[in-house]
VEXDREN-2710 file (C-alpha; in Angstrom, 1 decimal):
% VEXDREN-2710
k/r/px/py/pz
1/MET/-1.4/12.2/18.5
2/VAL/-4.4/10.4/17.1
3/ARG/-4.7/6.8/18.3
4/ARG/-6.3/4.5/15.8
5/PRO/-7.7/1.2/16.8
6/GLY/-5.8/-1.8/15.6
7/PRO/-7.5/-4.7/13.7
8/PRO/-9.9/-6.6/15.9
9/VAL/-8.3/-9.7/17.3
10/SER/-9.9/-12.9/15.9
11/ALA/-8.6/-16.4/15.5
12/ASP/-8.4/-16.4/11.7
13/PRO/-9.9/-13.3/10.0
14/GLU/-11.2/-13.9/6.5
15/ILE/-9.2/-11.6/4.2
16/LEU/-11.3/-10.3/1.4
17/PHE/-8.7/-8.1/-0.3
18/HIS/-5.0/-7.7/0.3
19/GLU/-2.2/-5.7/-1.3
20/PRO/1.3/-5.9/0.3
21/GLY/2.4/-2.4/-0.7
22/ALA/5.7/-3.5/-2.3
23/THR/7.3/-6.7/-3.6
24/LEU/10.4/-8.2/-2.2
25/TRP/11.7/-8.7/-5.7
26/TRP/13.2/-5.2/-5.4
27/LEU/15.8/-6.6/-3.1
28/ALA/17.3/-8.6/-6.0
29/ALA/18.6/-5.2/-7.3
30/GLY/21.4/-5.4/-4.8
31/PRO/23.0/-8.7/-6.0
32/VAL/22.4/-7.5/-9.6
33/ALA/24.2/-4.3/-8.9
34/ALA/27.1/-6.2/-7.3
35/ALA/27.3/-8.7/-10.2
36/THR/27.3/-5.8/-12.7
37/MET/30.1/-4.1/-10.9
38/MET/32.0/-7.3/-10.7
39/PHE/31.5/-7.8/-14.5
40/ILE/32.7/-4.2/-15.2
41/GLN/35.8/-4.8/-13.1
42/VAL/36.7/-8.1/-14.7
43/SER/35.9/-7.0/-18.2
44/SER/38.0/-3.8/-17.9
45/GLY/41.1/-5.7/-16.8
46/TYR/41.1/-5.0/-13.0
47/GLY/40.5/-8.6/-12.1
48/TRP/38.4/-10.0/-9.3
49/GLN/38.3/-7.4/-6.5
50/PRO/35.3/-8.0/-4.2
51/LEU/35.4/-4.8/-2.1
52/LEU/33.5/-2.5/-4.4
53/PRO/30.9/-5.1/-5.5
54/GLY/30.4/-5.9/-1.8
55/VAL/29.8/-2.2/-1.0
56/PHE/27.3/-2.1/-3.9
57/LEU/25.6/-5.2/-2.6
58/VAL/25.3/-3.9/1.0
59/LEU/24.3/-0.3/0.1
60/VAL/21.8/-1.0/-2.7
61/THR/20.2/-3.9/-0.8
62/GLY/20.1/-2.0/2.4
63/PHE/18.6/1.1/0.9
64/LEU/16.0/-0.8/-1.1
65/GLY/15.2/-2.9/2.0
66/LEU/14.3/0.2/3.9
67/GLN/12.2/1.4/1.0
68/VAL/10.4/-1.9/0.7
69/LYS/9.8/-2.1/4.5
70/ALA/8.3/1.4/4.5
71/ALA/6.1/0.7/1.5
72/ARG/4.9/-2.5/3.1
73/ILE/3.9/-0.5/6.2
74/HIS/2.5/2.6/4.7
75/THR/0.9/1.4/1.4
76/SER/-0.4/-2.0/2.2
77/VAL/-4.2/-2.6/2.1
78/GLU/-6.2/-5.3/3.9
79/LEU/-10.0/-5.7/3.9
80/THR/-11.8/-8.2/6.2
81/PRO/-15.5/-8.3/7.1
82/GLU/-14.7/-6.4/10.3
83/TYR/-12.1/-3.7/9.2
84/LEU/-10.3/-1.9/6.4
85/ARG/-6.6/-1.2/7.0
86/GLN/-4.9/1.3/4.8
87/GLY/-1.3/1.6/5.7
88/ALA/-1.1/2.1/9.5
89/GLU/-4.7/3.4/9.8
90/THR/-7.5/0.9/10.5
91/ILE/-11.2/1.8/10.3
92/LEU/-14.1/-0.5/11.2
93/ILE/-16.5/-1.5/8.4
94/SER/-19.3/-0.2/10.7
95/GLU/-17.8/3.3/10.3
96/ILE/-18.3/3.2/6.5
97/VAL/-21.8/4.3/5.5
98/ARG/-21.5/4.5/1.7
99/ILE/-19.1/3.9/-1.2
100/TYR/-19.3/6.7/-3.8
101/PRO/-19.5/5.9/-7.5
102/GLU/-16.4/6.1/-9.7
103/ALA/-15.4/9.5/-11.0
104/ASP/-16.5/9.9/-14.6
105/GLY/-16.4/13.0/-16.8
106/PRO/-14.4/16.1/-16.6
107/GLU/-15.9/17.3/-13.3
108/LEU/-14.2/16.1/-10.1
109/PRO/-16.5/14.7/-7.5
110/ALA/-16.3/16.2/-4.0
111/TRP/-14.9/13.1/-2.4
112/GLN/-11.7/13.4/-4.4
113/ALA/-10.8/16.5/-2.3
114/SER/-11.2/14.4/0.9
115/ARG/-8.4/13.1/2.9
116/ALA/-6.8/9.8/2.0
117/LEU/-7.1/7.0/4.6
118/GLY/-3.7/6.1/6.1
119/GLU/-1.2/8.4/7.6
120/LEU/0.1/9.7/4.2
121/THR/-0.8/13.1/3.0
122/GLY/-2.6/11.9/-0.1
123/VAL/-3.4/8.8/-2.2
124/PRO/-0.1/7.0/-2.7
125/ARG/1.4/7.2/-6.2
126/GLY/0.2/4.4/-8.5
127/ARG/-3.0/3.9/-6.5
128/THR/-6.5/5.1/-7.3
129/GLY/-8.8/6.6/-4.7
130/ILE/-12.3/5.3/-3.9
131/GLY/-14.7/7.7/-2.2
132/VAL/-16.2/6.5/1.1
133/LYS/-18.7/8.3/3.3
134/LEU/-18.0/7.7/7.0
135/THR/-20.2/8.1/10.0
136/SER/-21.1/11.7/11.1
137/GLY/-21.0/12.8/7.4
138/ARG/-17.2/12.6/7.0
139/ARG/-15.7/11.7/3.6
140/ALA/-12.4/10.0/2.9
141/GLN/-10.6/8.1/0.1
142/ALA/-9.7/4.5/0.3
143/TRP/-7.1/3.5/-2.2
144/ALA/-5.4/0.6/-3.9
145/ARG/-3.6/-0.4/-7.1
146/ARG/-6.3/-2.9/-7.9
147/HIS/-9.0/-0.3/-7.0
148/ARG/-11.8/-2.0/-8.9
149/GLN/-11.4/-5.3/-7.0
150/LEU/-11.2/-3.3/-3.7
151/ARG/-14.3/-1.3/-4.7
152/ILE/-16.3/-4.6/-5.4
153/ALA/-15.2/-6.1/-2.1
154/LEU/-15.9/-2.9/-0.2
155/VAL/-19.4/-2.5/-1.7
156/SER/-20.3/-6.1/-0.8
157/VAL/-19.0/-5.8/2.8
158/VAL/-20.7/-2.4/3.4
159/GLU/-24.0/-3.7/2.0
160/ARG/-23.7/-6.8/4.1
161/GLU/-23.0/-4.6/7.2
162/ALA/-26.0/-2.4/6.4
163/ALA/-28.4/-5.3/6.0
END
């Protein structure tokens, strides 16, 4: 088992970039499903029977709650001047040597075959990879939905660290 260091403890770290991974608005689907089921029951003549809408409320909200919690753990991103956290993996900024340029053209750059940071097997769906060169010549992919903003913040932090 690989043990990754957690974020350094500081009083109030300056967060330069943050993505939560998933929005809590998905949890509204449970009450919407229950209200829809209630509407179907009432409009079809069965009257007000709360058991089935209650089951929909509990099951849909519970299932989506688990999904949102998992997404918030595994696909969240946080960048501070000291560390970059991708999901449950945290790397120190001092371990990042270089940020590779964006991929352009039909040829895939070598960094796109590198492992994605975080404990997932690849770059999460809906996110775009950013090539990073780590100490000892290793390559990896940082990722985010708003990858351009993360790239700008990463470049500035890595340049500041190198200076």
